N, C-alpha and C positions, 0 to 999 in steps of 0.2 A: 159535772152532770151533762149528759148528751142532750141534743136538741129534743129528741123524743120525750125524755124524762122531764126536761125543763118545761116543755109545752104542757104536758099532762099534769104537772104539779099544780097548775092553776085551773085545770079543766077535768077534775076527777069525775064529774058527772058523765063524761064521755064513756068511761068504763062501764058505768051503771046502765046507761041508756042505749048503748050500741054494742053489738058483738064485734068489737074493733078488729080482732085478729082474723076475722073472716073476710075483712075488706080486701086484704092483700092476697092475690093469687101467686102461685109459685112461678108462673111463667112471666116472661117479659111482655109488657102490654103492647109494645110496638109490633111484636109478632102475633100476639093473641088477637089484636084488632086489625091486622093487615087484611085488607079486602081480598076476597076470593073470586069475585065476579066483577065484570065491567061496571055494573050498576053501583057497586060499593065505593068506587073511586070518586072522591069529592074534589071540586074546584077546577077540573080540567075537562069540562063537558064536551067541548068541540073536539079536543084530541081524542077522547074516548070514543066519540061517535065515529070519527074517521078510522081509527084503528079497528074498531069492532067490525066495520064494513069490510076492511081488508082481510080480517081473520075469517069472517063468514064466507068470503069468496075464494079463500086460499090464494089470493093474489097479493102476496106479501113481498115487498122489496126489502133490501137492507134498511134498517131503521136507525135514526140518530135522535135520541132524546136529550135535549139540552135545557138546562135550567137550574135554579137554586136547589140546595139540599132540602130534603123533606117535603117535596112536592108530588111524589108518587111515581117517579121514573122507574125505580127498581120494581115497585109493586105492579105497575102496568106491564112490565116485561114478563114477570112471573105469571100474570093472568093470561097473557097471550099464549105462553107456552102450555099452560094447563088447558086452555080452551082448544088449542090445536091438537094436543096429543092425549088428552084425557089421563087415564091411569098410567099410561106409558111415558109420561113427560120426563121422568128422571133419566130414562135410557136415551132420550133424544135431545138432551139439554146439557150444555156446559156453561158454567158461570165462573168468571174470573174477575178479580178486582185488580184493575190495571195499576192502582197506586201501590199494590204489594208486589205484583209481578209485571214489571213495566219494560223489561228489556226485550231485545230482538229474539233471544233464545226461546222465550215463552211463545212468541208467535210462530217461530219455526218448528217448535216441538209440540207443545200441548195443543195449540189452536189448529195447526195444520194436520196433526194426526187425527184429531177429532173430526175436522171438516172433510177429510178425504174419504171417509167411510159413509156408506148409505144409511139412511134412517131405518130403524127397526119397525117391524109390523107394517110394512108397505106404506109408510108415510112418505110424502114427496121430498121432504128435506128435514135436516136437523136445525137446531137453533143454538147459536153461541151468543151469550150475553157478556159483554165487556163493560163492567161498571167502572166509572171514573176513567174513561178512555182518554181524557185530556192529560192524564199523567203519563201516558206512553211516550217514550222517547221518539224523536223524529225518525230514527232508523227503524224502530219497531213499527211505527205507523206506515212507513214505506213498505215494509214486509207484509203488513196487514192488508194494504191495498192490493198487492199481488194475490194474496190468499183469497180475498173477497172476489177477485176476478176469476180465479182458476177453479173455484169450487161452488159456483152459483147453482150447479145442478144438484148438489147434495147438501147445501148448507145456506142458512140465512144468518146474518149478523144483526144483533141489536146492541148499539153502543149508547152509553149514557155518559154525560159530562156536565160539568158546571158551566164551562165556557167553550162554546163551539168554535170560537176564534183560535183555540189551541189545537184544533183538529185540522190536519192538512187538507187543502182544497180537493185533491183527488179522492179522498175518502168522503168528504161532504157531498161531492157530485154524484157519488154512487149510492147515496142514502136518501130516503125520504125523511126530512128533518121536521121534528115536532118540538116546539118551544114551550116549555112548561113555565107557569107563572106562580108566584107566591100565593098562598091561599088567602082569600078574603075573610073578613071577620065572620060572616054568616056560615062559611064552610068550616071554620075552626069551631064555631059554636055547635054545629051539627055533630062533629066528632066528639066534642066534650060531653054533650048531652047523651049520646049513645053510650059512652063509657060510664058516665055517672049513673045512668039507669041500670046498667048491667051490674056494676060494682056497688050499687046502693050508696052512692056518695051524695052529700048535700053540698051544692056549690052556690055560694051567695052571689048576688048580681054583680057586685064590684069585682068579684074574683074572676068572672068571665072576661072582663076588660083587661085585667092584669095578666091573665093567661095568654090572651091574644097579643098584648103588647110585648110580653117577654118572649113569645115564640117567634114574633116577626114574620108570621105566615108560614112557618116551618111546622108541618104536621107532626113529624117525628119528635121534634123538640117539645111540642105541647103535650104529647102523650107521655113522654119521659118525665116531664115536669109534673104532670097530673099524678103519675104513679109515685113519684118521690114525695109529694105532699100527702097523698093518701096513706103512705106508710107511717105518717105521724098522726093523722086524724082523718076520719071519714067526712068531717065537716070542713070544706075547703073555703078559706077566707083569704082576703087580700094580704093580711098580715102574715099568715102562714106561708103563702107563696113567696113573700119577700124574704122570709128566713131561709128559704131554700135557694133562691136565685142569687142573692147577694149582689144585686145590681145597685149602682148608685141611685139614690132616691132623687127624683126631679127637684124636690124642694131643696135638698142639700146642694145640688149643682147650681140652682138658681142663686143661693146665698153666695157661692163662690164667684159667680159671674157678676152679681150685684156689687160685691166688694171691688172686683177688678174694674168695672165700669166707673165706679166712684173714685178710682185712683188709689185705692188701698191695696197695693200689691202684696204687702207682707201678710195681711189678714187673709187675703184670697189664697195665697200659697199655703199658709198654715191650715186653713180649713180643707183645702184640697188634699194635702198630705194626710190629714186626719181621716178623711173619708177613705182614702186608699188603704191605709194601714188597718183601720178598724174593720172594714168590710172585706179586706183582702181582694181588692179589685185591681185588675191590670190597667196599665196606661191606655191600651187600645180601647178597653171598655169605657174608661173615663172619657176618652175622645168622642166615642159614639154617643155617650150621654150628653156631652156638651153640644154636639151637633144637633141633637133633637131639641135641646132646650133653647138654643140660640134664636130659634124662630118664634119663641114665646116672649122674647125680651121686648121691652118698650123702647125700641130704637128705630132709626130710619131703615127702610127696606134695603137701600143701597149699602148701608153699613153691614147689614146681615149677610149680604152677598159677599162682601169683602172678607168678613170673618169666617164664613163658610169655606172660602178659598184657602184661608190660612189653616183652618182645621184639616182640610184635605192634605195640605202640604205636611203638616205635623204627623198625620197618620202615616203618610208614605214614608217619612223618615224613620218612624218607629218600626214599620215593617222591614225596612232595610237594615235595621239593627242599631239605630241611634238610642242613646240613653233616654229612658222614658221620663225621668224627672226633669232633665234638662229641657226636653221638648215641651213638656207641659208648662214649665215656667216660661218658656218662650211664647207659648200660646196665651198664657195669662198676661204677659207683657203686651201682646197685641190688643187684648181687651182693654187694658189700661190706656194705651194710646188712642184706642177707638173712643173711649169715654172722654178723652181730652180733645177730641176732634183732630187727632194727628194720624189717624189710620190711613 
């Protein structure tokens, strides 16, 4: 039995009381609810204000948008283009995802060919948007730097990246840099309430908190999560979200850590492996859950700091390719030692 069927087996009244299948639209909600105007962008008020002034004055330099995923970088780039060019935006706009096309040939061919021609319909310049620009190779970035210099009369570049430190200094110095931040809870709630009203969803109060915690300030993630849960039921509850997300429950992680701090390594390991296998949770997700829960433990602050340092070390080793189970057991051993005052 699938999740949808198992959920509705005990909730048949949802079929009777709601027109369930009208809840889900055919389009993807991240596109359906993508803001079309500056006023629709949430959580980045200062950036939007500055960019809006640049657009209205047509005094636009090359732009670099840096920040976490799902904070509105691509959306703002698209709004800029539509505000500049109106109905002619498609003819004067090129978008490339640098994580897919990251080599120097892309810069020499696609980007340069588009940049060297004048904008249509007497607009002062075209716009090239390079998404995930931090994935460009160093050689491609050097070529991009020269292209940005040579075609300033006919083209403006908007670059977006997660980490500006991966963009070479000569490119950064040629751009006005805007640093995006993760959305706050009030911003996420604003997005959720707008979608709930349009899609006729009922969202219980504790579900708001769960959606925000699981999204971690990523607007794209919260919209995808909301659409996934709405495909099961128009009544969004914390329990329903948990069935979709499959994150480790804080209460379960606390049991694991309590066992470890009490010196019971075997039970801590058994409980942790049980969580990973039952919920199909990766080692890196487990580490993140432990990192959140460690600050709720009733231990000395200095010990929390030491354990947080160990958690960071374990996560780094996992990212570098170390065996997840071995690293997690090592982490549990550190908690055991901490509980014995030997950390």
